[in-house]
TORKOL-4160 file (C-alpha; in steps of 0.2 Angstrom, whole numbers, padded with zeros to 4 digits, m for minus):
154
<pt num="1" X="m0070" Y="m0082" Z="0036"/>
<pt num="2" X="m0052" Y="m0081" Z="0030"/>
<pt num="3" X="m0041" Y="m0069" Z="0040"/>
<pt num="4" X="m0028" Y="m0059" Z="0030"/>
<pt num="5" X="m0013" Y="m0052" Z="0039"/>
<pt num="6" X="0000" Y="m0040" Z="0035"/>
<pt num="7" X="0013" Y="m0054" Z="0036"/>
<pt num="8" X="0003" Y="m0063" Z="0023"/>
<pt num="9" X="0002" Y="m0048" Z="0012"/>
<pt num="10" X="0021" Y="m0046" Z="0014"/>
<pt num="11" X="0023" Y="m0065" Z="0008"/>
<pt num="12" X="0012" Y="m0061" Z="m0007"/>
<pt num="13" X="0022" Y="m0045" Z="m0011"/>
<pt num="14" X="0038" Y="m0055" Z="m0011"/>
<pt num="15" X="0031" Y="m0070" Z="m0021"/>
<pt num="16" X="0029" Y="m0063" Z="m0039"/>
<pt num="17" X="0017" Y="m0077" Z="m0043"/>
<pt num="18" X="0005" Y="m0074" Z="m0029"/>
<pt num="19" X="0002" Y="m0055" Z="m0029"/>
<pt num="20" X="m0006" Y="m0055" Z="m0046"/>
<pt num="21" X="m0018" Y="m0069" Z="m0040"/>
<pt num="22" X="m0023" Y="m0058" Z="m0026"/>
<pt num="23" X="m0026" Y="m0043" Z="m0037"/>
<pt num="24" X="m0037" Y="m0054" Z="m0049"/>
<pt num="25" X="m0047" Y="m0061" Z="m0034"/>
<pt num="26" X="m0050" Y="m0043" Z="m0028"/>
<pt num="27" X="m0055" Y="m0038" Z="m0046"/>
<pt num="28" X="m0070" Y="m0049" Z="m0045"/>
<pt num="29" X="m0077" Y="m0037" Z="m0032"/>
<pt num="30" X="m0071" Y="m0021" Z="m0041"/>
<pt num="31" X="m0058" Y="m0017" Z="m0028"/>
<pt num="32" X="m0042" Y="m0022" Z="m0036"/>
<pt num="33" X="m0034" Y="m0005" Z="m0032"/>
<pt num="34" X="m0035" Y="m0010" Z="m0013"/>
<pt num="35" X="m0025" Y="m0026" Z="m0017"/>
<pt num="36" X="m0012" Y="m0016" Z="m0027"/>
<pt num="37" X="m0011" Y="m0003" Z="m0014"/>
<pt num="38" X="m0007" Y="m0016" Z="0000"/>
<pt num="39" X="0006" Y="m0024" Z="m0011"/>
<pt num="40" X="0014" Y="m0007" Z="m0015"/>
<pt num="41" X="0015" Y="m0002" Z="0003"/>
<pt num="42" X="0024" Y="m0018" Z="0008"/>
<pt num="43" X="0037" Y="m0014" Z="m0006"/>
<pt num="44" X="0038" Y="0004" Z="0000"/>
<pt num="45" X="0042" Y="m0003" Z="0017"/>
<pt num="46" X="0057" Y="m0012" Z="0010"/>
<pt num="47" X="0064" Y="0004" Z="0002"/>
<pt num="48" X="0055" Y="0019" Z="0009"/>
<pt num="49" X="0061" Y="0033" Z="m0003"/>
<pt num="50" X="0052" Y="0049" Z="m0007"/>
<pt num="51" X="0050" Y="0044" Z="m0025"/>
<pt num="52" X="0041" Y="0028" Z="m0020"/>
<pt num="53" X="0031" Y="0038" Z="m0006"/>
<pt num="54" X="0025" Y="0050" Z="m0019"/>
<pt num="55" X="0021" Y="0037" Z="m0032"/>
<pt num="56" X="0010" Y="0028" Z="m0019"/>
<pt num="57" X="0002" Y="0045" Z="m0015"/>
<pt num="58" X="m0001" Y="0050" Z="m0033"/>
<pt num="59" X="m0008" Y="0034" Z="m0037"/>
<pt num="60" X="m0019" Y="0029" Z="m0022"/>
<pt num="61" X="m0020" Y="0043" Z="m0009"/>
<pt num="62" X="m0023" Y="0058" Z="m0020"/>
<pt num="63" X="m0041" Y="0060" Z="m0024"/>
<pt num="64" X="m0036" Y="0063" Z="m0042"/>
<pt num="65" X="m0026" Y="0047" Z="m0042"/>
<pt num="66" X="m0030" Y="0034" Z="m0055"/>
<pt num="67" X="m0032" Y="0020" Z="m0042"/>
<pt num="68" X="m0038" Y="0030" Z="m0027"/>
<pt num="69" X="m0042" Y="0021" Z="m0012"/>
<pt num="70" X="m0056" Y="0027" Z="0000"/>
<pt num="71" X="m0048" Y="0032" Z="0017"/>
<pt num="72" X="m0054" Y="0041" Z="0032"/>
<pt num="73" X="m0051" Y="0059" Z="0032"/>
<pt num="74" X="m0039" Y="0059" Z="0047"/>
<pt num="75" X="m0028" Y="0046" Z="0039"/>
<pt num="76" X="m0028" Y="0055" Z="0022"/>
<pt num="77" X="m0024" Y="0071" Z="0031"/>
<pt num="78" X="m0009" Y="0064" Z="0041"/>
<pt num="79" X="m0001" Y="0057" Z="0025"/>
<pt num="80" X="m0004" Y="0074" Z="0016"/>
<pt num="81" X="0003" Y="0084" Z="0031"/>
<pt num="82" X="0019" Y="0073" Z="0030"/>
<pt num="83" X="0022" Y="0075" Z="0011"/>
<pt num="84" X="0016" Y="0093" Z="0010"/>
<pt num="85" X="0034" Y="0101" Z="0013"/>
<pt num="86" X="0042" Y="0088" Z="0001"/>
<pt num="87" X="0030" Y="0093" Z="m0013"/>
<pt num="88" X="0039" Y="0109" Z="m0015"/>
<pt num="89" X="0056" Y="0100" Z="m0017"/>
<pt num="90" X="0048" Y="0088" Z="m0030"/>
<pt num="91" X="0041" Y="0104" Z="m0039"/>
<pt num="92" X="0057" Y="0114" Z="m0037"/>
<pt num="93" X="0050" Y="0128" Z="m0028"/>
<pt num="94" X="0060" Y="0139" Z="m0016"/>
<pt num="95" X="0052" Y="0134" Z="0000"/>
<pt num="96" X="0055" Y="0116" Z="m0005"/>
<pt num="97" X="0073" Y="0118" Z="m0008"/>
<pt num="98" X="0076" Y="0119" Z="0011"/>
<pt num="99" X="0073" Y="0101" Z="0012"/>
<pt num="100" X="0083" Y="0097" Z="m0004"/>
<pt num="101" X="0097" Y="0088" Z="0004"/>
<pt num="102" X="0086" Y="0075" Z="0013"/>
<pt num="103" X="0075" Y="0073" Z="m0002"/>
<pt num="104" X="0090" Y="0069" Z="m0013"/>
<pt num="105" X="0081" Y="0069" Z="m0030"/>
<pt num="106" X="0068" Y="0057" Z="m0023"/>
<pt num="107" X="0081" Y="0044" Z="m0017"/>
<pt num="108" X="0081" Y="0051" Z="0001"/>
<pt num="109" X="0074" Y="0040" Z="0015"/>
<pt num="110" X="0056" Y="0044" Z="0019"/>
<pt num="111" X="0046" Y="0038" Z="0034"/>
<pt num="112" X="0044" Y="0019" Z="0034"/>
<pt num="113" X="0028" Y="0020" Z="0044"/>
<pt num="114" X="0020" Y="0034" Z="0033"/>
<pt num="115" X="0006" Y="0022" Z="0026"/>
<pt num="116" X="0004" Y="0011" Z="0041"/>
<pt num="117" X="m0013" Y="0018" Z="0046"/>
<pt num="118" X="m0019" Y="0017" Z="0028"/>
<pt num="119" X="m0013" Y="0000" Z="0026"/>
<pt num="120" X="m0022" Y="m0006" Z="0041"/>
<pt num="121" X="m0038" Y="0002" Z="0036"/>
<pt num="122" X="m0037" Y="m0006" Z="0018"/>
<pt num="123" X="m0032" Y="m0023" Z="0025"/>
<pt num="124" X="m0047" Y="m0022" Z="0036"/>
<pt num="125" X="m0059" Y="m0018" Z="0022"/>
<pt num="126" X="m0052" Y="m0032" Z="0011"/>
<pt num="127" X="m0052" Y="m0045" Z="0025"/>
<pt num="128" X="m0070" Y="m0041" Z="0030"/>
<pt num="129" X="m0077" Y="m0044" Z="0013"/>
<pt num="130" X="m0092" Y="m0056" Z="0016"/>
<pt num="131" X="m0094" Y="m0061" Z="m0002"/>
<pt num="132" X="m0094" Y="m0081" Z="m0001"/>
<pt num="133" X="m0085" Y="m0082" Z="m0018"/>
<pt num="134" X="m0071" Y="m0070" Z="m0012"/>
<pt num="135" X="m0069" Y="m0078" Z="0005"/>
<pt num="136" X="m0067" Y="m0095" Z="m0004"/>
<pt num="137" X="m0055" Y="m0088" Z="m0016"/>
<pt num="138" X="m0045" Y="m0080" Z="m0002"/>
<pt num="139" X="m0045" Y="m0096" Z="0008"/>
<pt num="140" X="m0039" Y="m0105" Z="m0008"/>
<pt num="141" X="m0025" Y="m0092" Z="m0011"/>
<pt num="142" X="m0019" Y="m0093" Z="0007"/>
<pt num="143" X="m0019" Y="m0112" Z="0006"/>
<pt num="144" X="m0011" Y="m0114" Z="m0011"/>
<pt num="145" X="0003" Y="m0102" Z="m0008"/>
<pt num="146" X="0005" Y="m0108" Z="0010"/>
<pt num="147" X="0003" Y="m0090" Z="0016"/>
<pt num="148" X="0000" Y="m0094" Z="0034"/>
<pt num="149" X="0016" Y="m0104" Z="0035"/>
<pt num="150" X="0026" Y="m0091" Z="0025"/>
<pt num="151" X="0019" Y="m0077" Z="0035"/>
<pt num="152" X="0028" Y="m0083" Z="0050"/>
<pt num="153" X="0045" Y="m0082" Z="0042"/>
<pt num="154" X="0042" Y="m0067" Z="0031"/>
């Protein structure tokens, strides 16, 4: 069974040619949103702004998001608790203005580790897929893009 690591996902996110292949591979088992989420979190970690944190939240974490990923309640709650005070800033409410200087119109620096537990959870779900076709495709992806070698230097 192919072992997918965070470092490999980081290498995929950096290589614009590899990421789309990973998403397409996951699409075959109807969980392409998981692949896109993993890639987005890696990009977020490179530049953790509130705007990007809310973009990930709106798309993947919020249960009304268009590409919602299924997370355990405690992980969802932790992300929600961190972002709750900032929602007021984003919406321009009085309570939220207290945080306005740090928020800086979405450009302020958010917690780089905000999505770590969610990332680990989704990475495990993707890596543990037992479908032989998916596993073979993942092995081919790792080999053809030299992800094991590149993961060490990423």
